[in-house]
Jmol script that loads the backbone (N, CA, C; Angstrom):
load data "model"
ATOM      1  N   MET A   1     -68.325 -17.381  64.702  1.00  0.00           N
ATOM      2  CA  MET A   1     -69.176 -16.247  64.929  1.00  0.00           C
ATOM      3  C   MET A   1     -68.662 -15.470  66.130  1.00  0.00           C
ATOM      4  N   GLU A   2     -68.671 -14.173  66.050  1.00  0.00           N
ATOM      5  CA  GLU A   2     -68.306 -13.329  67.169  1.00  0.00           C
ATOM      6  C   GLU A   2     -69.570 -12.646  67.670  1.00  0.00           C
ATOM      7  N   ALA A   3     -69.667 -12.503  68.984  1.00  0.00           N
ATOM      8  CA  ALA A   3     -70.834 -11.847  69.577  1.00  0.00           C
ATOM      9  C   ALA A   3     -70.363 -10.722  70.472  1.00  0.00           C
ATOM     10  N   ALA A   4     -70.937  -9.569  70.294  1.00  0.00           N
ATOM     11  CA  ALA A   4     -70.622  -8.430  71.155  1.00  0.00           C
ATOM     12  C   ALA A   4     -71.613  -8.438  72.317  1.00  0.00           C
ATOM     13  N   TYR A   5     -71.123  -8.121  73.491  1.00  0.00           N
ATOM     14  CA  TYR A   5     -72.001  -8.081  74.657  1.00  0.00           C
ATOM     15  C   TYR A   5     -71.446  -7.082  75.655  1.00  0.00           C
ATOM     16  N   ILE A   6     -72.307  -6.647  76.538  1.00  0.00           N
ATOM     17  CA  ILE A   6     -71.900  -5.750  77.614  1.00  0.00           C
ATOM     18  C   ILE A   6     -71.778  -6.591  78.876  1.00  0.00           C
ATOM     19  N   ASN A   7     -70.590  -6.672  79.405  1.00  0.00           N
ATOM     20  CA  ASN A   7     -70.367  -7.428  80.630  1.00  0.00           C
ATOM     21  C   ASN A   7     -70.537  -6.474  81.802  1.00  0.00           C
ATOM     22  N   ARG A   8     -71.575  -6.670  82.559  1.00  0.00           N
ATOM     23  CA  ARG A   8     -71.888  -5.768  83.667  1.00  0.00           C
ATOM     24  C   ARG A   8     -71.159  -6.147  84.956  1.00  0.00           C
ATOM     25  N   THR A   9     -70.287  -7.130  84.869  1.00  0.00           N
ATOM     26  CA  THR A   9     -69.480  -7.524  86.022  1.00  0.00           C
ATOM     27  C   THR A   9     -68.013  -7.393  85.652  1.00  0.00           C
ATOM     28  N   SER A  10     -67.168  -7.356  86.659  1.00  0.00           N
ATOM     29  CA  SER A  10     -65.742  -7.365  86.350  1.00  0.00           C
ATOM     30  C   SER A  10     -65.379  -8.784  85.914  1.00  0.00           C
ATOM     31  N   ILE A  11     -64.586  -8.886  84.872  1.00  0.00           N
ATOM     32  CA  ILE A  11     -64.200 -10.211  84.384  1.00  0.00           C
ATOM     33  C   ILE A  11     -63.023 -10.699  85.206  1.00  0.00           C
ATOM     34  N   LYS A  12     -63.313 -11.661  86.062  1.00  0.00           N
ATOM     35  CA  LYS A  12     -62.256 -12.271  86.862  1.00  0.00           C
ATOM     36  C   LYS A  12     -61.897 -13.635  86.292  1.00  0.00           C
ATOM     37  N   ALA A  13     -62.805 -14.209  85.538  1.00  0.00           N
ATOM     38  CA  ALA A  13     -62.590 -15.527  84.957  1.00  0.00           C
ATOM     39  C   ALA A  13     -63.136 -15.511  83.525  1.00  0.00           C
ATOM     40  N   PRO A  14     -62.383 -14.941  82.577  1.00  0.00           N
ATOM     41  CA  PRO A  14     -62.919 -14.782  81.220  1.00  0.00           C
ATOM     42  C   PRO A  14     -63.279 -16.096  80.540  1.00  0.00           C
ATOM     43  N   ARG A  15     -62.571 -17.177  80.842  1.00  0.00           N
ATOM     44  CA  ARG A  15     -62.910 -18.457  80.205  1.00  0.00           C
ATOM     45  C   ARG A  15     -64.279 -18.938  80.665  1.00  0.00           C
ATOM     46  N   ILE A  16     -64.567 -18.789  81.947  1.00  0.00           N
ATOM     47  CA  ILE A  16     -65.861 -19.217  82.477  1.00  0.00           C
ATOM     48  C   ILE A  16     -66.965 -18.304  81.951  1.00  0.00           C
ATOM     49  N   THR A  17     -66.687 -17.014  81.858  1.00  0.00           N
ATOM     50  CA  THR A  17     -67.658 -16.083  81.294  1.00  0.00           C
ATOM     51  C   THR A  17     -67.976 -16.466  79.854  1.00  0.00           C
ATOM     52  N   ALA A  18     -66.962 -16.806  79.070  1.00  0.00           N
ATOM     53  CA  ALA A  18     -67.168 -17.200  77.680  1.00  0.00           C
ATOM     54  C   ALA A  18     -68.024 -18.466  77.589  1.00  0.00           C
ATOM     55  N   ILE A  19     -67.775 -19.436  78.454  1.00  0.00           N
ATOM     56  CA  ILE A  19     -68.563 -20.671  78.451  1.00  0.00           C
ATOM     57  C   ILE A  19     -70.015 -20.361  78.805  1.00  0.00           C
ATOM     58  N   THR A  20     -70.223 -19.555  79.826  1.00  0.00           N
ATOM     59  CA  THR A  20     -71.580 -19.204  80.256  1.00  0.00           C
ATOM     60  C   THR A  20     -72.335 -18.519  79.121  1.00  0.00           C
ATOM     61  N   LEU A  21     -71.695 -17.578  78.450  1.00  0.00           N
ATOM     62  CA  LEU A  21     -72.336 -16.887  77.324  1.00  0.00           C
ATOM     63  C   LEU A  21     -72.657 -17.861  76.192  1.00  0.00           C
ATOM     64  N   LEU A  22     -71.761 -18.789  75.932  1.00  0.00           N
ATOM     65  CA  LEU A  22     -71.973 -19.774  74.878  1.00  0.00           C
ATOM     66  C   LEU A  22     -73.181 -20.657  75.190  1.00  0.00           C
ATOM     67  N   VAL A  23     -73.265 -21.140  76.417  1.00  0.00           N
ATOM     68  CA  VAL A  23     -74.356 -22.032  76.810  1.00  0.00           C
ATOM     69  C   VAL A  23     -75.708 -21.307  76.745  1.00  0.00           C
ATOM     70  N   GLN A  24     -75.724 -20.030  77.082  1.00  0.00           N
ATOM     71  CA  GLN A  24     -76.979 -19.285  77.154  1.00  0.00           C
ATOM     72  C   GLN A  24     -77.330 -18.533  75.871  1.00  0.00           C
ATOM     73  N   ALA A  25     -76.471 -18.585  74.863  1.00  0.00           N
ATOM     74  CA  ALA A  25     -76.657 -17.780  73.656  1.00  0.00           C
ATOM     75  C   ALA A  25     -77.974 -18.079  72.955  1.00  0.00           C
ATOM     76  N   ALA A  26     -78.605 -17.010  72.520  1.00  0.00           N
ATOM     77  CA  ALA A  26     -79.820 -17.104  71.708  1.00  0.00           C
ATOM     78  C   ALA A  26     -79.744 -15.981  70.682  1.00  0.00           C
ATOM     79  N   VAL A  27     -79.161 -16.285  69.528  1.00  0.00           N
ATOM     80  CA  VAL A  27     -78.955 -15.293  68.485  1.00  0.00           C
ATOM     81  C   VAL A  27     -79.826 -15.676  67.289  1.00  0.00           C
ATOM     82  N   ALA A  28     -80.650 -14.740  66.860  1.00  0.00           N
ATOM     83  CA  ALA A  28     -81.538 -15.004  65.731  1.00  0.00           C
ATOM     84  C   ALA A  28     -80.736 -15.443  64.513  1.00  0.00           C
ATOM     85  N   GLY A  29     -81.202 -16.492  63.867  1.00  0.00           N
ATOM     86  CA  GLY A  29     -80.539 -16.983  62.668  1.00  0.00           C
ATOM     87  C   GLY A  29     -79.461 -18.017  62.918  1.00  0.00           C
ATOM     88  N   TYR A  30     -79.141 -18.295  64.185  1.00  0.00           N
ATOM     89  CA  TYR A  30     -78.110 -19.275  64.524  1.00  0.00           C
ATOM     90  C   TYR A  30     -78.695 -20.333  65.452  1.00  0.00           C
ATOM     91  N   ASP A  31     -78.232 -21.560  65.274  1.00  0.00           N
ATOM     92  CA  ASP A  31     -78.632 -22.635  66.169  1.00  0.00           C
ATOM     93  C   ASP A  31     -77.578 -22.795  67.244  1.00  0.00           C
ATOM     94  N   ASN A  32     -78.011 -22.827  68.485  1.00  0.00           N
ATOM     95  CA  ASN A  32     -77.106 -23.086  69.600  1.00  0.00           C
ATOM     96  C   ASN A  32     -77.153 -24.581  69.876  1.00  0.00           C
ATOM     97  N   PRO A  33     -76.001 -25.272  69.846  1.00  0.00           N
ATOM     98  CA  PRO A  33     -76.019 -26.713  70.091  1.00  0.00           C
ATOM     99  C   PRO A  33     -76.409 -27.070  71.527  1.00  0.00           C
ATOM    100  N   PHE A  34     -76.349 -26.089  72.430  1.00  0.00           N
ATOM    101  CA  PHE A  34     -76.716 -26.348  73.819  1.00  0.00           C
ATOM    102  C   PHE A  34     -78.227 -26.221  73.960  1.00  0.00           C
ATOM    103  N   PRO A  35     -78.909 -27.326  74.311  1.00  0.00           N
ATOM    104  CA  PRO A  35     -80.369 -27.281  74.400  1.00  0.00           C
ATOM    105  C   PRO A  35     -80.838 -26.316  75.488  1.00  0.00           C
ATOM    106  N   PRO A  36     -82.032 -25.752  75.314  1.00  0.00           N
ATOM    107  CA  PRO A  36     -82.587 -24.898  76.371  1.00  0.00           C
ATOM    108  C   PRO A  36     -82.610 -25.651  77.701  1.00  0.00           C
ATOM    109  N   GLY A  37     -82.312 -24.953  78.750  1.00  0.00           N
ATOM    110  CA  GLY A  37     -82.288 -25.574  80.074  1.00  0.00           C
ATOM    111  C   GLY A  37     -80.926 -26.109  80.476  1.00  0.00           C
ATOM    112  N   THR A  38     -79.939 -26.039  79.573  1.00  0.00           N
ATOM    113  CA  THR A  38     -78.586 -26.482  79.904  1.00  0.00           C
ATOM    114  C   THR A  38     -77.963 -25.483  80.873  1.00  0.00           C
ATOM    115  N   THR A  39     -77.354 -26.004  81.926  1.00  0.00           N
ATOM    116  CA  THR A  39     -76.683 -25.127  82.887  1.00  0.00           C
ATOM    117  C   THR A  39     -75.243 -25.592  83.092  1.00  0.00           C
ATOM    118  N   LEU A  40     -74.397 -24.619  83.379  1.00  0.00           N
ATOM    119  CA  LEU A  40     -72.991 -24.890  83.656  1.00  0.00           C
ATOM    120  C   LEU A  40     -72.861 -25.253  85.128  1.00  0.00           C
ATOM    121  N   GLU A  41     -72.341 -26.437  85.407  1.00  0.00           N
ATOM    122  CA  GLU A  41     -72.214 -26.917  86.780  1.00  0.00           C
ATOM    123  C   GLU A  41     -70.812 -26.721  87.349  1.00  0.00           C
ATOM    124  N   LEU A  42     -69.787 -27.026  86.545  1.00  0.00           N
ATOM    125  CA  LEU A  42     -68.417 -26.998  87.039  1.00  0.00           C
ATOM    126  C   LEU A  42     -67.462 -26.835  85.869  1.00  0.00           C
ATOM    127  N   VAL A  43     -66.403 -26.077  86.093  1.00  0.00           N
ATOM    128  CA  VAL A  43     -65.349 -25.916  85.094  1.00  0.00           C
ATOM    129  C   VAL A  43     -64.019 -26.171  85.783  1.00  0.00           C
ATOM    130  N   GLN A  44     -63.217 -27.028  85.171  1.00  0.00           N
ATOM    131  CA  GLN A  44     -61.875 -27.304  85.682  1.00  0.00           C
ATOM    132  C   GLN A  44     -60.891 -27.159  84.526  1.00  0.00           C
ATOM    133  N   PHE A  45     -59.759 -26.548  84.791  1.00  0.00           N
ATOM    134  CA  PHE A  45     -58.728 -26.421  83.780  1.00  0.00           C
ATOM    135  C   PHE A  45     -57.473 -27.112  84.286  1.00  0.00           C
ATOM    136  N   ARG A  46     -56.905 -27.955  83.431  1.00  0.00           N
ATOM    137  CA  ARG A  46     -55.649 -28.638  83.720  1.00  0.00           C
ATOM    138  C   ARG A  46     -54.705 -28.366  82.573  1.00  0.00           C
ATOM    139  N   VAL A  47     -53.878 -27.380  82.741  1.00  0.00           N
ATOM    140  CA  VAL A  47     -52.926 -26.902  81.741  1.00  0.00           C
ATOM    141  C   VAL A  47     -53.678 -26.510  80.465  1.00  0.00           C
ATOM    142  N   THR A  48     -53.696 -27.367  79.444  1.00  0.00           N
ATOM    143  CA  THR A  48     -54.373 -27.013  78.190  1.00  0.00           C
ATOM    144  C   THR A  48     -55.657 -27.809  77.963  1.00  0.00           C
ATOM    145  N   THR A  49     -56.173 -28.441  79.018  1.00  0.00           N
ATOM    146  CA  THR A  49     -57.417 -29.202  78.926  1.00  0.00           C
ATOM    147  C   THR A  49     -58.478 -28.546  79.791  1.00  0.00           C
ATOM    148  N   GLY A  50     -59.670 -28.429  79.238  1.00  0.00           N
ATOM    149  CA  GLY A  50     -60.805 -27.922  80.000  1.00  0.00           C
ATOM    150  C   GLY A  50     -61.805 -29.044  80.220  1.00  0.00           C
ATOM    151  N   ILE A  51     -62.207 -29.237  81.456  1.00  0.00           N
ATOM    152  CA  ILE A  51     -63.207 -30.247  81.787  1.00  0.00           C
ATOM    153  C   ILE A  51     -64.462 -29.480  82.190  1.00  0.00           C
ATOM    154  N   ILE A  52     -65.483 -29.587  81.361  1.00  0.00           N
ATOM    155  CA  ILE A  52     -66.693 -28.805  81.524  1.00  0.00           C
ATOM    156  C   ILE A  52     -67.824 -29.744  81.926  1.00  0.00           C
ATOM    157  N   THR A  53     -68.419 -29.482  83.090  1.00  0.00           N
ATOM    158  CA  THR A  53     -69.552 -30.274  83.556  1.00  0.00           C
ATOM    159  C   THR A  53     -70.826 -29.469  83.338  1.00  0.00           C
ATOM    160  N   LEU A  54     -71.735 -30.061  82.576  1.00  0.00           N
ATOM    161  CA  LEU A  54     -73.007 -29.435  82.260  1.00  0.00           C
ATOM    162  C   LEU A  54     -74.152 -30.250  82.839  1.00  0.00           C
ATOM    163  N   LYS A  55     -75.250 -29.588  83.096  1.00  0.00           N
ATOM    164  CA  LYS A  55     -76.480 -30.261  83.496  1.00  0.00           C
ATOM    165  C   LYS A  55     -77.470 -30.052  82.366  1.00  0.00           C
ATOM    166  N   LEU A  56     -77.946 -31.160  81.797  1.00  0.00           N
ATOM    167  CA  LEU A  56     -78.889 -31.110  80.689  1.00  0.00           C
ATOM    168  C   LEU A  56     -80.290 -31.401  81.196  1.00  0.00           C
ATOM    169  N   ALA A  57     -81.266 -30.653  80.692  1.00  0.00           N
ATOM    170  CA  ALA A  57     -82.653 -30.852  81.096  1.00  0.00           C
ATOM    171  C   ALA A  57     -83.222 -32.136  80.490  1.00  0.00           C
ATOM    172  N   ASN A  58     -82.749 -32.516  79.296  1.00  0.00           N
ATOM    173  CA  ASN A  58     -83.241 -33.702  78.598  1.00  0.00           C
ATOM    174  C   ASN A  58     -82.078 -34.447  77.970  1.00  0.00           C
ATOM    175  N   ASP A  59     -82.323 -35.688  77.578  1.00  0.00           N
ATOM    176  CA  ASP A  59     -81.318 -36.451  76.854  1.00  0.00           C
ATOM    177  C   ASP A  59     -81.111 -35.829  75.483  1.00  0.00           C
ATOM    178  N   VAL A  60     -79.899 -35.906  74.976  1.00  0.00           N
ATOM    179  CA  VAL A  60     -79.588 -35.373  73.646  1.00  0.00           C
ATOM    180  C   VAL A  60     -78.868 -36.437  72.831  1.00  0.00           C
ATOM    181  N   GLU A  61     -78.906 -36.265  71.519  1.00  0.00           N
ATOM    182  CA  GLU A  61     -78.262 -37.207  70.616  1.00  0.00           C
ATOM    183  C   GLU A  61     -76.743 -37.016  70.629  1.00  0.00           C
ATOM    184  N   GLN A  62     -76.034 -38.041  70.210  1.00  0.00           N
ATOM    185  CA  GLN A  62     -74.565 -37.999  70.165  1.00  0.00           C
ATOM    186  C   GLN A  62     -74.075 -36.860  69.282  1.00  0.00           C
ATOM    187  N   ALA A  63     -74.748 -36.610  68.168  1.00  0.00           N
ATOM    188  CA  ALA A  63     -74.340 -35.525  67.269  1.00  0.00           C
ATOM    189  C   ALA A  63     -74.418 -34.173  67.976  1.00  0.00           C
ATOM    190  N   THR A  64     -75.418 -33.996  68.815  1.00  0.00           N
ATOM    191  CA  THR A  64     -75.552 -32.748  69.564  1.00  0.00           C
ATOM    192  C   THR A  64     -74.425 -32.622  70.574  1.00  0.00           C
ATOM    193  N   LEU A  65     -74.078 -33.709  71.226  1.00  0.00           N
ATOM    194  CA  LEU A  65     -72.960 -33.691  72.177  1.00  0.00           C
ATOM    195  C   LEU A  65     -71.654 -33.310  71.473  1.00  0.00           C
ATOM    196  N   GLU A  66     -71.448 -33.844  70.279  1.00  0.00           N
ATOM    197  CA  GLU A  66     -70.242 -33.517  69.513  1.00  0.00           C
ATOM    198  C   GLU A  66     -70.230 -32.036  69.112  1.00  0.00           C
ATOM    199  N   SER A  67     -71.389 -31.509  68.747  1.00  0.00           N
ATOM    200  CA  SER A  67     -71.484 -30.086  68.399  1.00  0.00           C
ATOM    201  C   SER A  67     -71.203 -29.198  69.607  1.00  0.00           C
ATOM    202  N   MET A  68     -71.697 -29.614  70.768  1.00  0.00           N
ATOM    203  CA  MET A  68     -71.447 -28.866  71.997  1.00  0.00           C
ATOM    204  C   MET A  68     -69.953 -28.844  72.304  1.00  0.00           C
ATOM    205  N   LYS A  69     -69.324 -29.999  72.186  1.00  0.00           N
ATOM    206  CA  LYS A  69     -67.890 -30.108  72.464  1.00  0.00           C
ATOM    207  C   LYS A  69     -67.085 -29.248  71.485  1.00  0.00           C
ATOM    208  N   GLU A  70     -67.444 -29.290  70.213  1.00  0.00           N
ATOM    209  CA  GLU A  70     -66.740 -28.497  69.198  1.00  0.00           C
ATOM    210  C   GLU A  70     -66.892 -27.001  69.466  1.00  0.00           C
ATOM    211  N   ALA A  71     -68.091 -26.572  69.841  1.00  0.00           N
ATOM    212  CA  ALA A  71     -68.322 -25.158  70.154  1.00  0.00           C
ATOM    213  C   ALA A  71     -67.455 -24.721  71.335  1.00  0.00           C
ATOM    214  N   LEU A  72     -67.370 -25.566  72.347  1.00  0.00           N
ATOM    215  CA  LEU A  72     -66.529 -25.253  73.505  1.00  0.00           C
ATOM    216  C   LEU A  72     -65.056 -25.220  73.118  1.00  0.00           C
ATOM    217  N   GLN A  73     -64.619 -26.176  72.301  1.00  0.00           N
ATOM    218  CA  GLN A  73     -63.216 -26.204  71.882  1.00  0.00           C
ATOM    219  C   GLN A  73     -62.856 -24.954  71.091  1.00  0.00           C
ATOM    220  N   GLN A  74     -63.717 -24.546  70.188  1.00  0.00           N
ATOM    221  CA  GLN A  74     -63.449 -23.349  69.395  1.00  0.00           C
ATOM    222  C   GLN A  74     -63.408 -22.102  70.273  1.00  0.00           C
ATOM    223  N   THR A  75     -64.331 -22.011  71.197  1.00  0.00           N
ATOM    224  CA  THR A  75     -64.394 -20.849  72.093  1.00  0.00           C
ATOM    225  C   THR A  75     -63.175 -20.789  73.004  1.00  0.00           C
ATOM    226  N   LEU A  76     -62.824 -21.911  73.621  1.00  0.00           N
ATOM    227  CA  LEU A  76     -61.734 -21.923  74.594  1.00  0.00           C
ATOM    228  C   LEU A  76     -60.349 -21.921  73.953  1.00  0.00           C
ATOM    229  N   SER A  77     -60.269 -22.200  72.653  1.00  0.00           N
ATOM    230  CA  SER A  77     -58.965 -22.171  71.988  1.00  0.00           C
ATOM    231  C   SER A  77     -58.355 -20.774  72.048  1.00  0.00           C
ATOM    232  N   GLN A  78     -59.191 -19.760  72.152  1.00  0.00           N
ATOM    233  CA  GLN A  78     -58.715 -18.376  72.269  1.00  0.00           C
ATOM    234  C   GLN A  78     -57.977 -18.141  73.586  1.00  0.00           C
ATOM    235  N   TYR A  79     -58.164 -19.045  74.544  1.00  0.00           N
ATOM    236  CA  TYR A  79     -57.537 -18.933  75.873  1.00  0.00           C
ATOM    237  C   TYR A  79     -56.462 -19.994  76.092  1.00  0.00           C
ATOM    238  N   GLY A  80     -56.004 -20.643  75.020  1.00  0.00           N
ATOM    239  CA  GLY A  80     -54.926 -21.622  75.127  1.00  0.00           C
ATOM    240  C   GLY A  80     -55.379 -23.027  75.490  1.00  0.00           C
ATOM    241  N   ILE A  81     -56.677 -23.264  75.496  1.00  0.00           N
ATOM    242  CA  ILE A  81     -57.194 -24.605  75.785  1.00  0.00           C
ATOM    243  C   ILE A  81     -57.223 -25.389  74.478  1.00  0.00           C
ATOM    244  N   LYS A  82     -56.558 -26.543  74.462  1.00  0.00           N
ATOM    245  CA  LYS A  82     -56.434 -27.334  73.249  1.00  0.00           C
ATOM    246  C   LYS A  82     -57.397 -28.521  73.212  1.00  0.00           C
ATOM    247  N   GLN A  83     -57.866 -28.950  74.377  1.00  0.00           N
ATOM    248  CA  GLN A  83     -58.742 -30.116  74.437  1.00  0.00           C
ATOM    249  C   GLN A  83     -59.859 -29.851  75.436  1.00  0.00           C
ATOM    250  N   VAL A  84     -61.067 -30.302  75.092  1.00  0.00           N
ATOM    251  CA  VAL A  84     -62.227 -30.157  75.979  1.00  0.00           C
ATOM    252  C   VAL A  84     -62.803 -31.530  76.265  1.00  0.00           C
ATOM    253  N   GLU A  85     -63.086 -31.767  77.517  1.00  0.00           N
ATOM    254  CA  GLU A  85     -63.780 -32.983  77.929  1.00  0.00           C
ATOM    255  C   GLU A  85     -65.109 -32.561  78.519  1.00  0.00           C
ATOM    256  N   LEU A  86     -66.184 -33.220  78.090  1.00  0.00           N
ATOM    257  CA  LEU A  86     -67.507 -32.932  78.628  1.00  0.00           C
ATOM    258  C   LEU A  86     -67.873 -33.959  79.687  1.00  0.00           C
ATOM    259  N   ALA A  87     -68.463 -33.470  80.747  1.00  0.00           N
ATOM    260  CA  ALA A  87     -69.011 -34.332  81.796  1.00  0.00           C
ATOM    261  C   ALA A  87     -70.421 -33.823  82.045  1.00  0.00           C
ATOM    262  N   PHE A  88     -71.250 -34.682  82.580  1.00  0.00           N
ATOM    263  CA  PHE A  88     -72.643 -34.298  82.794  1.00  0.00           C
ATOM    264  C   PHE A  88     -73.065 -34.576  84.209  1.00  0.00           C
ATOM    265  N   GLY A  89     -73.660 -33.542  84.826  1.00  0.00           N
ATOM    266  CA  GLY A  89     -74.199 -33.670  86.165  1.00  0.00           C
ATOM    267  C   GLY A  89     -75.552 -34.346  86.090  1.00  0.00           C
ATOM    268  N   CYS A  90     -76.031 -34.781  87.201  1.00  0.00           N
ATOM    269  CA  CYS A  90     -77.322 -35.460  87.271  1.00  0.00           C
ATOM    270  C   CYS A  90     -78.438 -34.440  87.062  1.00  0.00           C
ATOM    271  N   SER A  91     -79.383 -34.778  86.181  1.00  0.00           N
ATOM    272  CA  SER A  91     -80.503 -33.869  85.910  1.00  0.00           C
ATOM    273  C   SER A  91     -81.701 -34.196  86.779  1.00  0.00           C
ATOM    274  N   HIS A  92     -81.620 -35.301  87.523  1.00  0.00           N
ATOM    275  CA  HIS A  92     -82.715 -35.682  88.408  1.00  0.00           C
ATOM    276  C   HIS A  92     -82.169 -35.878  89.814  1.00  0.00           C
ATOM    277  N   PRO A  93     -82.931 -35.467  90.838  1.00  0.00           N
ATOM    278  CA  PRO A  93     -82.428 -35.636  92.217  1.00  0.00           C
ATOM    279  C   PRO A  93     -82.263 -37.085  92.604  1.00  0.00           C
TER     280      PRO A  93
END
end "model"
wireframe off; spacefill off
backbone 0.3
color backbone group
């Protein structure tokens, strides 16, 4: 799926912008694998690997985690990223 949007900031980090839009997406008729309340904590790129740290508001099933990873891999493949690793920040203090 492609989504058109107006970026009101200068794009200095298009990969991070794409991840942020993906995590926050709410498009009628489509399910976003990222549960409401998910926030992007940290992004690291090592050559063709992206390590994405997310903070989840609630526990999620393994199938949802796999869908999240696949969505990130598909999105970041446009920027030369071939592999995505998910990490999770602490949701409780």
